[in-house]
FIGUMAR-597548 format. One record per residue: residue number from 0; x, y, z of N, C-alpha, C in turn. Coordinates in nm, 2 decimals. Atoms other than C-alpha are relative to their C-alpha. Layout:
% residues N
[r NUM [X Y Z] [X Y Z] [X Y Z]]
...
This chain:
% residues 254
[r 0 [-0.09 -0.10 -0.07] [-8.95 -5.32 10.84] [0.05 0.09 -0.10]]
[r 1 [-0.05 -0.09 0.10] [-8.88 -5.01 10.64] [-0.02 0.14 0.05]]
[r 2 [0.01 -0.14 -0.02] [-8.84 -4.65 10.63] [-0.09 0.06 -0.09]]
[r 3 [0.10 -0.07 0.08] [-9.11 -4.41 10.49] [0.08 0.08 -0.10]]
[r 4 [-0.08 -0.09 0.10] [-8.82 -4.21 10.32] [0.06 -0.09 -0.10]]
[r 5 [-0.07 0.06 0.11] [-8.69 -4.32 9.98] [0.15 0.03 0.01]]
[r 6 [-0.14 -0.02 -0.01] [-8.33 -4.38 10.01] [0.07 0.10 -0.10]]
[r 7 [-0.05 -0.08 0.10] [-8.27 -4.20 9.68] [-0.03 0.15 0.02]]
[r 8 [0.03 -0.14 -0.02] [-8.44 -3.89 9.79] [0.05 0.05 0.15]]
[r 9 [-0.04 -0.04 -0.12] [-8.29 -3.90 10.14] [0.13 0.09 -0.01]]
[r 10 [-0.12 -0.08 0.00] [-8.02 -3.63 10.23] [0.13 -0.09 0.04]]
[r 11 [-0.13 0.06 -0.02] [-7.65 -3.73 10.24] [0.02 -0.02 0.17]]
[r 12 [-0.01 0.02 -0.15] [-7.61 -3.88 10.60] [0.14 0.03 0.05]]
[r 13 [-0.12 -0.01 -0.03] [-7.25 -3.84 10.60] [0.04 0.13 0.10]]
[r 14 [-0.04 -0.12 -0.10] [-7.25 -3.48 10.76] [-0.12 0.04 0.08]]
[r 15 [0.12 -0.01 -0.08] [-7.58 -3.52 10.94] [0.04 0.02 0.16]]
[r 16 [-0.03 -0.02 -0.14] [-7.59 -3.40 11.31] [-0.05 -0.13 0.10]]
[r 17 [0.05 0.11 -0.06] [-7.79 -3.71 11.41] [-0.05 -0.10 -0.10]]
[r 18 [0.04 0.11 0.10] [-7.83 -4.05 11.24] [-0.06 -0.11 0.08]]
[r 19 [0.06 0.11 -0.05] [-8.05 -4.34 11.30] [0.03 -0.13 -0.08]]
[r 20 [-0.04 0.12 0.06] [-7.94 -4.70 11.23] [-0.10 -0.11 0.05]]
[r 21 [0.09 0.13 -0.04] [-8.18 -5.01 11.22] [0.01 -0.09 -0.11]]
[r 22 [-0.01 0.10 0.10] [-8.12 -5.33 11.05] [0.09 0.02 -0.10]]
[r 23 [-0.09 -0.02 0.10] [-7.82 -5.21 10.87] [-0.03 0.14 -0.08]]
[r 24 [0.04 -0.13 0.08] [-8.00 -4.90 10.73] [0.03 0.13 0.08]]
[r 25 [-0.03 -0.13 -0.07] [-7.87 -4.55 10.82] [-0.07 0.11 -0.06]]
[r 26 [0.08 -0.11 0.07] [-8.10 -4.26 10.79] [0.03 0.13 0.09]]
[r 27 [-0.03 -0.13 -0.07] [-8.03 -3.89 10.87] [-0.13 0.05 0.05]]
[r 28 [0.11 -0.07 -0.07] [-8.26 -3.71 11.12] [-0.02 0.14 -0.07]]
[r 29 [0.01 -0.13 0.08] [-8.37 -3.43 10.88] [-0.11 0.08 0.03]]
[r 30 [0.11 -0.08 -0.05] [-8.67 -3.29 11.05] [-0.02 -0.02 0.16]]
[r 31 [0.04 0.00 -0.14] [-8.78 -3.22 11.41] [-0.15 0.05 0.02]]
[r 32 [-0.02 0.13 -0.06] [-8.98 -3.37 11.58] [0.01 -0.11 -0.11]]
[r 33 [-0.01 0.09 0.09] [-8.88 -3.68 11.41] [-0.06 -0.14 0.07]]
[r 34 [0.07 0.11 -0.07] [-9.12 -3.98 11.49] [0.06 -0.14 -0.04]]
[r 35 [-0.04 0.14 0.02] [-9.03 -4.35 11.52] [-0.10 -0.09 0.04]]
[r 36 [0.11 0.09 -0.03] [-9.29 -4.63 11.53] [-0.05 -0.08 -0.11]]
[r 37 [0.08 0.09 0.10] [-9.54 -4.83 11.33] [-0.05 0.08 -0.13]]
[r 38 [0.06 -0.09 0.10] [-9.67 -4.53 11.12] [0.07 0.14 0.03]]
[r 39 [-0.07 -0.11 -0.04] [-9.41 -4.26 11.16] [0.10 0.05 -0.10]]
[r 40 [-0.11 -0.04 0.10] [-9.12 -4.06 10.99] [0.09 -0.12 -0.03]]
[r 41 [-0.07 0.12 0.02] [-8.92 -4.38 11.04] [-0.09 -0.13 0.05]]
[r 42 [0.09 0.11 -0.03] [-9.12 -4.71 11.03] [0.08 -0.12 0.05]]
[r 43 [-0.07 0.11 -0.05] [-8.98 -4.99 11.25] [-0.06 -0.12 -0.04]]
[r 44 [0.07 0.11 0.04] [-9.23 -5.25 11.18] [-0.14 0.02 -0.02]]
[r 45 [0.14 -0.04 0.03] [-9.56 -5.17 11.00] [-0.10 -0.12 0.02]]
[r 46 [0.09 0.11 0.00] [-9.70 -5.52 11.06] [-0.01 -0.04 0.15]]
[r 47 [0.01 0.04 -0.14] [-9.66 -5.54 11.44] [-0.10 0.10 0.06]]
[r 48 [0.11 -0.09 -0.05] [-9.99 -5.40 11.58] [0.02 0.03 0.16]]
[r 49 [-0.02 -0.03 -0.14] [-9.85 -5.42 11.94] [0.09 0.13 0.00]]
[r 50 [-0.09 -0.12 0.01] [-9.61 -5.13 11.82] [-0.09 0.13 -0.01]]
[r 51 [0.08 -0.13 0.02] [-9.75 -4.78 11.86] [0.03 0.06 -0.13]]
[r 52 [-0.02 -0.06 0.12] [-9.79 -4.58 11.55] [0.12 0.11 0.02]]
[r 53 [-0.12 -0.09 -0.03] [-9.57 -4.31 11.70] [0.04 -0.05 0.14]]
[r 54 [-0.06 0.06 -0.13] [-9.36 -4.47 11.98] [0.09 0.10 0.07]]
[r 55 [-0.11 -0.11 -0.05] [-9.06 -4.23 12.03] [0.02 0.11 -0.10]]
[r 56 [-0.03 -0.12 0.10] [-8.98 -3.89 11.89] [0.15 0.04 0.04]]
[r 57 [-0.13 -0.07 -0.01] [-8.63 -3.71 11.85] [-0.02 0.15 -0.03]]
[r 58 [0.03 -0.14 0.03] [-8.64 -3.34 11.89] [0.12 0.09 0.05]]
[r 59 [-0.09 -0.09 -0.04] [-8.41 -3.05 11.93] [-0.05 0.10 0.12]]
[r 60 [0.03 -0.11 -0.10] [-8.42 -2.85 12.27] [0.12 0.08 0.04]]
[r 61 [-0.12 -0.07 -0.02] [-8.17 -2.57 12.27] [0.11 -0.07 -0.07]]
[r 62 [-0.12 0.06 0.05] [-7.83 -2.72 12.21] [0.00 -0.17 0.00]]
[r 63 [0.01 0.14 -0.02] [-7.95 -3.08 12.30] [-0.10 -0.08 -0.10]]
[r 64 [0.10 0.09 0.07] [-8.12 -3.36 12.11] [-0.06 -0.08 0.12]]
[r 65 [0.08 0.06 -0.11] [-8.39 -3.53 12.32] [-0.09 -0.10 -0.06]]
[r 66 [0.09 0.10 0.03] [-8.55 -3.86 12.30] [-0.12 -0.01 0.09]]
[r 67 [0.13 -0.01 -0.08] [-8.92 -3.88 12.41] [-0.08 -0.12 -0.04]]
[r 68 [0.09 0.11 0.03] [-9.15 -4.17 12.46] [-0.15 0.06 0.00]]
[r 69 [0.13 -0.05 0.02] [-9.48 -4.05 12.32] [-0.11 -0.09 -0.01]]
[r 70 [0.11 0.11 0.00] [-9.66 -4.39 12.34] [-0.07 -0.01 0.13]]
[r 71 [0.09 0.00 -0.12] [-9.92 -4.48 12.59] [0.03 -0.14 0.07]]
[r 72 [-0.02 0.13 -0.08] [-9.80 -4.85 12.68] [0.14 -0.04 0.01]]
[r 73 [-0.13 0.07 0.00] [-9.46 -4.95 12.58] [0.11 0.09 0.06]]
[r 74 [-0.11 -0.07 -0.06] [-9.14 -4.87 12.75] [0.13 -0.03 -0.08]]
[r 75 [-0.11 0.04 0.09] [-8.79 -4.86 12.60] [0.12 0.01 0.12]]
[r 76 [-0.13 0.00 -0.08] [-8.44 -4.93 12.76] [0.11 0.07 -0.09]]
[r 77 [-0.09 -0.08 0.07] [-8.19 -4.68 12.65] [0.15 -0.01 0.07]]
[r 78 [-0.14 0.01 -0.07] [-7.80 -4.72 12.70] [0.09 0.05 -0.10]]
[r 79 [-0.12 -0.02 0.08] [-7.46 -4.63 12.57] [0.05 -0.13 -0.05]]
[r 80 [-0.05 0.13 0.04] [-7.27 -4.89 12.37] [0.09 -0.06 0.09]]
[r 81 [-0.11 0.07 -0.10] [-7.01 -4.95 12.65] [-0.08 -0.06 0.12]]
[r 82 [0.07 0.06 -0.11] [-7.30 -5.05 12.88] [0.01 0.07 0.14]]
[r 83 [-0.03 -0.07 -0.13] [-7.22 -4.77 13.14] [-0.12 0.07 0.05]]
[r 84 [0.13 -0.06 -0.03] [-7.56 -4.61 13.12] [-0.12 -0.08 -0.05]]
[r 85 [0.12 0.06 0.05] [-7.90 -4.76 13.13] [-0.11 0.06 0.07]]
[r 86 [0.13 -0.09 -0.06] [-8.23 -4.57 13.16] [-0.12 -0.07 -0.06]]
[r 87 [0.12 0.07 0.03] [-8.59 -4.70 13.16] [-0.10 0.12 -0.05]]
[r 88 [0.08 -0.11 0.05] [-8.78 -4.47 12.93] [-0.15 -0.02 -0.01]]
[r 89 [0.16 0.04 0.00] [-9.16 -4.50 13.03] [-0.06 0.09 -0.08]]
[r 90 [0.07 -0.08 0.07] [-9.44 -4.34 12.85] [-0.01 0.13 0.06]]
[r 91 [0.00 -0.13 -0.05] [-9.42 -3.96 12.88] [0.13 0.05 0.04]]
[r 92 [-0.13 -0.04 -0.03] [-9.06 -3.96 12.97] [0.10 0.04 -0.11]]
[r 93 [-0.09 -0.05 0.11] [-8.78 -3.79 12.79] [0.15 0.00 0.05]]
[r 94 [-0.15 0.01 -0.04] [-8.39 -3.82 12.79] [0.08 0.07 -0.09]]
[r 95 [-0.10 -0.06 0.09] [-8.12 -3.61 12.64] [0.10 -0.10 -0.06]]
[r 96 [-0.11 0.08 0.06] [-7.88 -3.78 12.40] [0.13 0.07 0.01]]
[r 97 [-0.13 -0.06 -0.02] [-7.53 -3.71 12.50] [0.11 -0.08 -0.03]]
[r 98 [-0.11 0.07 0.04] [-7.32 -3.99 12.39] [0.01 -0.01 -0.15]]
[r 99 [-0.02 0.01 0.14] [-7.18 -4.06 12.05] [-0.10 -0.10 -0.06]]
[r 100 [0.10 0.09 0.06] [-7.40 -4.36 12.00] [-0.09 -0.04 0.13]]
[r 101 [0.10 0.04 -0.10] [-7.72 -4.44 12.20] [-0.09 -0.11 -0.05]]
[r 102 [0.06 0.12 0.06] [-7.89 -4.78 12.17] [-0.14 0.01 0.07]]
[r 103 [0.14 0.00 -0.05] [-8.27 -4.80 12.22] [-0.05 -0.13 -0.03]]
[r 104 [0.04 0.14 0.00] [-8.41 -5.14 12.29] [-0.15 -0.01 0.06]]
[r 105 [0.13 0.01 -0.04] [-8.79 -5.22 12.33] [-0.06 -0.13 -0.06]]
[r 106 [0.07 0.13 0.05] [-9.03 -5.51 12.31] [-0.15 0.04 -0.02]]
[r 107 [0.14 -0.02 0.03] [-9.38 -5.49 12.14] [-0.05 -0.13 -0.04]]
[r 108 [0.05 0.15 0.02] [-9.58 -5.81 12.17] [0.10 -0.09 0.03]]
[r 109 [-0.10 0.11 -0.02] [-9.36 -6.11 12.13] [0.14 0.03 -0.06]]
[r 110 [-0.13 -0.02 0.07] [-9.08 -5.92 11.94] [0.07 0.13 0.07]]
[r 111 [-0.10 -0.09 -0.06] [-8.78 -5.72 12.07] [0.08 0.07 -0.12]]
[r 112 [-0.08 -0.08 0.10] [-8.62 -5.45 11.85] [0.10 0.09 0.07]]
[r 113 [-0.12 -0.08 -0.04] [-8.30 -5.24 11.87] [0.03 0.10 -0.10]]
[r 114 [-0.05 -0.09 0.10] [-8.20 -4.92 11.69] [0.11 0.08 0.07]]
[r 115 [-0.13 -0.09 -0.05] [-7.89 -4.68 11.74] [-0.02 0.14 -0.05]]
[r 116 [-0.01 -0.14 0.03] [-7.89 -4.31 11.74] [0.14 0.05 0.01]]
[r 117 [-0.14 -0.03 0.00] [-7.55 -4.17 11.64] [0.01 0.17 0.00]]
[r 118 [0.00 -0.15 -0.01] [-7.46 -3.81 11.74] [0.14 0.04 -0.05]]
[r 119 [-0.12 -0.05 0.07] [-7.19 -3.63 11.53] [0.08 0.07 0.11]]
[r 120 [-0.09 -0.07 -0.10] [-7.07 -3.41 11.82] [-0.07 -0.02 0.15]]
[r 121 [0.05 0.04 -0.12] [-7.15 -3.58 12.14] [0.05 0.09 0.12]]
[r 122 [-0.05 -0.07 -0.11] [-7.15 -3.41 12.49] [0.10 -0.07 0.08]]
[r 123 [-0.08 0.10 -0.08] [-6.99 -3.71 12.66] [0.06 -0.10 -0.08]]
[r 124 [-0.04 0.12 0.05] [-6.77 -4.00 12.58] [0.01 -0.10 0.11]]
[r 125 [0.00 0.10 -0.10] [-6.80 -4.32 12.76] [0.15 -0.04 0.03]]
[r 126 [-0.12 0.06 -0.04] [-6.49 -4.45 12.96] [0.00 -0.15 -0.02]]
[r 127 [-0.02 0.15 0.01] [-6.34 -4.80 12.93] [-0.06 -0.06 0.11]]
[r 128 [0.05 0.08 -0.10] [-6.51 -5.07 13.12] [0.09 -0.10 0.03]]
[r 129 [-0.09 0.09 -0.05] [-6.31 -5.30 13.34] [-0.07 -0.13 0.04]]
[r 130 [0.07 0.13 -0.03] [-6.39 -5.67 13.38] [0.08 -0.06 0.12]]
[r 131 [-0.06 0.06 -0.12] [-6.33 -5.86 13.72] [0.07 -0.13 -0.05]]
[r 132 [-0.07 0.13 0.03] [-6.11 -6.17 13.70] [-0.04 -0.12 0.07]]
[r 133 [0.06 0.11 -0.07] [-6.32 -6.38 13.94] [-0.10 -0.08 -0.07]]
[r 134 [0.11 0.09 0.06] [-6.58 -6.65 13.87] [-0.12 0.07 -0.04]]
[r 135 [0.13 -0.06 0.03] [-6.88 -6.44 13.90] [0.00 0.12 -0.07]]
[r 136 [0.00 -0.13 0.09] [-6.99 -6.16 13.67] [-0.08 0.11 0.08]]
[r 137 [0.05 -0.11 -0.09] [-7.05 -5.83 13.85] [-0.03 0.12 -0.08]]
[r 138 [0.04 -0.13 0.08] [-7.24 -5.53 13.71] [-0.05 0.09 0.12]]
[r 139 [0.03 -0.09 -0.10] [-7.24 -5.24 13.95] [0.04 -0.07 0.13]]
[r 140 [-0.02 0.07 -0.14] [-7.29 -5.40 14.30] [-0.07 -0.14 -0.01]]
[r 141 [0.09 0.12 0.03] [-7.48 -5.71 14.15] [0.09 -0.10 -0.04]]
[r 142 [-0.09 0.11 0.04] [-7.29 -6.03 14.14] [-0.09 -0.12 -0.04]]
[r 143 [0.08 0.10 0.06] [-7.44 -6.31 13.92] [0.08 -0.13 0.00]]
[r 144 [-0.05 0.14 0.00] [-7.38 -6.68 13.98] [0.01 -0.05 -0.14]]
[r 145 [0.00 0.07 0.13] [-7.29 -6.90 13.68] [-0.14 -0.04 -0.05]]
[r 146 [0.13 0.04 0.05] [-7.63 -7.04 13.66] [-0.10 0.12 -0.02]]
[r 147 [0.08 -0.11 0.03] [-7.80 -6.70 13.69] [0.05 0.06 -0.13]]
[r 148 [-0.05 -0.06 0.12] [-7.58 -6.58 13.41] [-0.06 -0.09 -0.12]]
[r 149 [0.05 0.08 0.11] [-7.68 -6.88 13.19] [-0.14 0.01 -0.02]]
[r 150 [0.14 -0.02 0.01] [-8.05 -6.82 13.26] [-0.02 0.13 -0.07]]
[r 151 [0.01 -0.12 0.07] [-8.01 -6.46 13.14] [0.03 -0.02 -0.15]]
[r 152 [-0.04 0.04 0.13] [-7.82 -6.60 12.83] [-0.11 -0.07 -0.08]]
[r 153 [0.11 0.08 0.06] [-8.10 -6.84 12.75] [-0.12 0.08 -0.06]]
[r 154 [0.12 -0.09 0.04] [-8.36 -6.56 12.74] [0.06 0.10 -0.11]]
[r 155 [-0.06 -0.11 0.09] [-8.12 -6.32 12.55] [0.05 -0.06 -0.14]]
[r 156 [-0.07 0.07 0.12] [-7.98 -6.58 12.29] [-0.06 0.05 -0.13]]
[r 157 [0.04 -0.04 0.13] [-8.22 -6.48 12.00] [0.04 0.14 -0.04]]
[r 158 [-0.05 -0.14 0.02] [-8.13 -6.11 12.05] [0.15 -0.01 -0.03]]
[r 159 [-0.15 -0.01 0.02] [-7.75 -6.18 12.08] [0.03 -0.06 -0.13]]
[r 160 [-0.03 0.07 0.14] [-7.75 -6.42 11.78] [-0.03 0.09 -0.11]]
[r 161 [0.04 -0.09 0.10] [-7.92 -6.16 11.57] [0.06 0.12 0.01]]
[r 162 [-0.07 -0.14 0.00] [-7.70 -5.88 11.68] [-0.09 0.11 0.06]]
[r 163 [0.10 -0.10 -0.05] [-8.01 -5.70 11.83] [-0.04 0.09 -0.10]]
[r 164 [0.04 -0.09 0.10] [-8.05 -5.52 11.50] [-0.13 -0.02 -0.05]]
[r 165 [0.15 0.03 0.06] [-8.39 -5.69 11.39] [-0.07 -0.05 0.11]]
[r 166 [0.08 0.06 -0.09] [-8.68 -5.82 11.57] [0.04 -0.13 0.05]]
[r 167 [-0.02 0.13 -0.05] [-8.61 -6.11 11.79] [-0.11 -0.06 0.09]]
[r 168 [0.11 0.05 -0.09] [-8.88 -6.34 11.95] [0.05 -0.04 0.13]]
[r 169 [-0.05 0.03 -0.13] [-8.86 -6.38 12.31] [-0.04 -0.15 0.04]]
[r 170 [0.02 0.13 -0.05] [-8.83 -6.73 12.44] [-0.09 -0.02 0.12]]
[r 171 [0.07 0.02 -0.12] [-9.09 -6.87 12.68] [0.08 -0.06 0.11]]
[r 172 [-0.07 0.06 -0.11] [-9.00 -6.99 13.02] [0.03 -0.16 -0.03]]
[r 173 [-0.02 0.14 0.02] [-9.04 -7.35 12.91] [0.10 -0.02 -0.11]]
[r 174 [-0.11 0.02 0.11] [-8.83 -7.30 12.59] [0.14 0.03 0.06]]
[r 175 [-0.13 -0.03 -0.07] [-8.55 -7.13 12.80] [0.04 -0.11 0.10]]
[r 176 [-0.05 0.11 -0.09] [-8.56 -7.41 13.06] [0.05 -0.10 -0.07]]
[r 177 [-0.04 0.12 0.07] [-8.54 -7.67 12.80] [0.14 0.03 -0.06]]
[r 178 [-0.12 -0.04 0.05] [-8.24 -7.48 12.64] [0.11 -0.04 0.11]]
[r 179 [-0.09 0.02 -0.11] [-8.06 -7.52 12.99] [-0.01 -0.13 0.04]]
[r 180 [0.02 0.14 -0.06] [-8.18 -7.87 13.06] [-0.06 0.01 0.14]]
[r 181 [0.06 -0.01 -0.12] [-8.38 -7.75 13.35] [-0.14 -0.03 0.00]]
[r 182 [0.15 0.00 -0.02] [-8.74 -7.81 13.46] [-0.04 0.15 0.00]]
[r 183 [0.05 -0.12 0.00] [-8.97 -7.51 13.42] [-0.01 0.07 0.15]]
[r 184 [0.00 -0.05 -0.14] [-9.01 -7.48 13.79] [0.14 0.04 0.06]]
[r 185 [-0.15 -0.05 -0.03] [-8.63 -7.46 13.85] [0.02 0.13 -0.07]]
[r 186 [-0.03 -0.11 0.07] [-8.61 -7.20 13.57] [-0.07 0.13 0.08]]
[r 187 [0.06 -0.11 -0.07] [-8.88 -6.99 13.73] [0.04 0.06 0.14]]
[r 188 [-0.06 -0.04 -0.13] [-8.73 -7.00 14.07] [0.12 0.08 0.00]]
[r 189 [-0.11 -0.08 0.02] [-8.41 -6.89 13.95] [-0.02 0.13 -0.07]]
[r 190 [0.03 -0.11 0.06] [-8.56 -6.63 13.74] [-0.05 0.11 0.10]]
[r 191 [0.04 -0.09 -0.11] [-8.73 -6.49 14.05] [0.11 0.05 0.08]]
[r 192 [-0.12 -0.03 -0.07] [-8.40 -6.48 14.22] [0.08 0.11 -0.06]]
[r 193 [-0.08 -0.10 0.08] [-8.23 -6.28 13.94] [-0.07 0.13 0.00]]
[r 194 [0.07 -0.12 0.01] [-8.51 -6.04 13.92] [-0.01 0.08 0.13]]
[r 195 [0.00 -0.06 -0.14] [-8.53 -5.98 14.30] [0.13 0.07 0.02]]
[r 196 [-0.14 -0.04 0.00] [-8.15 -5.93 14.29] [0.02 0.13 -0.07]]
[r 197 [-0.01 -0.12 0.08] [-8.17 -5.67 14.02] [-0.09 0.11 0.05]]
[r 198 [0.09 -0.10 -0.04] [-8.48 -5.50 14.15] [0.05 0.07 0.12]]
[r 199 [-0.05 -0.06 -0.13] [-8.31 -5.45 14.49] [0.12 0.10 -0.04]]
[r 200 [-0.10 -0.10 0.04] [-8.04 -5.26 14.31] [-0.06 0.11 -0.08]]
[r 201 [0.07 -0.12 0.06] [-8.30 -5.02 14.15] [-0.03 -0.02 -0.14]]
[r 202 [0.02 0.02 0.13] [-8.35 -5.19 13.82] [-0.15 -0.02 -0.01]]
[r 203 [0.14 -0.01 0.02] [-8.71 -5.11 13.72] [-0.06 -0.11 -0.10]]
[r 204 [0.07 0.09 0.09] [-8.97 -5.34 13.55] [0.02 -0.14 0.03]]
[r 205 [-0.04 0.15 -0.02] [-8.85 -5.67 13.71] [-0.09 -0.04 0.12]]
[r 206 [0.08 0.05 -0.11] [-9.06 -5.68 14.03] [-0.13 -0.05 -0.03]]
[r 207 [0.11 0.06 0.03] [-9.34 -5.90 14.04] [-0.11 0.08 0.04]]
[r 208 [0.12 -0.09 -0.03] [-9.67 -5.70 14.04] [-0.14 -0.08 -0.05]]
[r 209 [0.13 0.07 0.04] [-10.03 -5.83 14.03] [-0.05 0.04 -0.14]]
[r 210 [0.05 -0.02 0.12] [-10.15 -5.87 13.68] [0.11 0.02 -0.11]]
[r 211 [-0.12 -0.02 0.08] [-9.80 -5.82 13.53] [0.03 -0.12 -0.06]]
[r 212 [-0.03 0.12 0.07] [-9.73 -6.06 13.25] [0.15 -0.04 0.02]]
[r 213 [-0.13 0.06 -0.02] [-9.43 -6.29 13.30] [0.09 0.04 -0.13]]
[r 214 [-0.08 -0.04 0.13] [-9.33 -6.21 12.92] [0.05 0.13 0.02]]
[r 215 [-0.05 -0.14 -0.01] [-9.29 -5.84 13.01] [0.12 0.00 0.09]]
[r 216 [-0.12 0.02 -0.09] [-9.06 -5.94 13.30] [0.11 -0.05 -0.06]]
[r 217 [-0.11 0.06 0.07] [-8.85 -6.15 13.08] [0.06 0.10 -0.10]]
[r 218 [-0.05 -0.08 0.09] [-8.83 -5.90 12.81] [0.08 0.13 0.06]]
[r 219 [-0.08 -0.10 -0.06] [-8.72 -5.63 13.05] [0.13 -0.04 0.05]]
[r 220 [-0.14 0.05 -0.06] [-8.45 -5.85 13.20] [0.09 0.00 -0.13]]
[r 221 [-0.10 0.01 0.12] [-8.31 -5.91 12.84] [0.04 0.14 -0.04]]
[r 222 [-0.05 -0.13 0.04] [-8.32 -5.54 12.76] [0.10 0.06 0.09]]
[r 223 [-0.10 -0.05 -0.10] [-8.13 -5.45 13.07] [0.13 -0.07 -0.01]]
[r 224 [-0.12 0.08 0.00] [-7.89 -5.74 13.05] [0.10 0.05 -0.14]]
[r 225 [-0.07 -0.03 0.12] [-7.79 -5.66 12.69] [0.04 0.15 0.00]]
[r 226 [-0.04 -0.14 -0.01] [-7.79 -5.28 12.76] [0.13 0.02 0.09]]
[r 227 [-0.11 -0.03 -0.09] [-7.54 -5.29 13.04] [0.12 -0.10 -0.03]]
[r 228 [-0.12 0.10 0.05] [-7.33 -5.57 12.86] [0.02 -0.11 0.12]]
[r 229 [0.00 0.10 -0.08] [-7.43 -5.82 13.14] [0.03 -0.13 -0.07]]
[r 230 [-0.04 0.11 0.09] [-7.42 -6.07 12.86] [0.03 0.06 -0.13]]
[r 231 [-0.03 -0.04 0.15] [-7.27 -6.05 12.51] [0.00 -0.12 -0.08]]
[r 232 [0.00 0.12 0.10] [-7.25 -6.27 12.21] [0.12 -0.09 0.02]]
[r 233 [-0.11 0.09 -0.05] [-6.92 -6.40 12.33] [-0.03 -0.10 0.12]]
[r 234 [0.03 0.08 -0.12] [-7.09 -6.55 12.64] [-0.08 -0.11 -0.04]]
[r 235 [0.10 0.10 0.05] [-7.32 -6.77 12.43] [0.06 -0.14 0.02]]
[r 236 [-0.04 0.14 -0.01] [-7.09 -7.07 12.46] [-0.03 -0.05 0.13]]
[r 237 [0.02 0.03 -0.15] [-7.16 -7.08 12.83] [-0.14 -0.08 0.00]]
[r 238 [0.12 0.07 -0.01] [-7.50 -7.21 12.74] [0.01 -0.16 -0.03]]
[r 239 [-0.03 0.15 0.04] [-7.36 -7.55 12.62] [0.09 -0.06 0.11]]
[r 240 [-0.07 0.06 -0.12] [-7.17 -7.60 12.95] [-0.10 -0.06 0.10]]
[r 241 [0.09 0.05 -0.10] [-7.32 -7.81 13.23] [-0.01 0.09 0.11]]
[r 242 [0.02 -0.09 -0.12] [-7.45 -7.65 13.54] [0.12 0.00 0.08]]
[r 243 [-0.12 -0.02 -0.08] [-7.16 -7.51 13.74] [-0.03 0.01 0.14]]
[r 244 [0.03 0.00 -0.14] [-7.35 -7.50 14.07] [-0.05 -0.13 0.04]]
[r 245 [0.04 0.13 -0.05] [-7.50 -7.77 14.27] [-0.11 -0.06 -0.09]]
[r 246 [0.10 0.06 0.08] [-7.70 -8.00 14.03] [-0.12 -0.04 0.08]]
[r 247 [0.12 0.03 -0.07] [-8.06 -8.06 14.11] [-0.06 -0.11 -0.08]]
[r 248 [0.08 0.10 0.08] [-8.24 -8.39 14.03] [-0.13 0.04 -0.05]]
[r 249 [0.13 -0.03 0.07] [-8.53 -8.37 13.80] [-0.10 -0.08 0.06]]
[r 250 [0.11 0.06 -0.06] [-8.85 -8.45 13.98] [-0.13 0.04 -0.04]]
[r 251 [0.14 -0.05 0.04] [-9.22 -8.41 13.93] [-0.04 0.12 0.06]]
[r 252 [0.04 -0.12 -0.06] [-9.25 -8.14 14.17] [0.11 0.11 0.00]]
[r 253 [-0.12 -0.10 0.00] [-8.91 -7.96 14.08] [-0.04 0.13 -0.07]]
């Protein structure tokens, strides 16, 4: 993972209108359009053949900076750092950058990546988020039970532990189930419930479709959950707690 630009030759980023941060490296967007991908102005990961050579671009359109998905297969989840905005950037789609920091998350093959775009003079600033005091976690109109929250945490753990800044491998259903002490059947049933609940509220990419890989659905769930701060690194301690709902006996057909 590296940038094509030599840091010694890169312009001073301190006064740049737009900055890109990935894995602790900060680069000024010094040309337009500015491509990001496997073989672009900024290289995310030149070893991952699942990643498009040119995945997304950043360009100026009038007074606005615009992020565009120029790839043919991959999608990206775009959010602000407060988790108040979450957008699904499909191939061919474009989105204006209006917040001081915009986080872009995407999965290419087995690996999930995250980078941040920082705007020097944003159009909008996010309001503070308020947390409910009851037992369930609520995002918008969606209430997650403790077990559902732990399921999401089991899938998101590698991304949260790594801070989301570098590539993180997506756990399989069997690995996530083992992390929770569940059978794979129980995990998949609860995963279906979580995805159906979020899909009913308009979250895209989670609805079961013929031929859709389960790994894609898990990746989309993690991207969404981290983007809207449904789960954070502080929640990881919940993974080591016992089931808070009705325990289910382990059986051969569970």
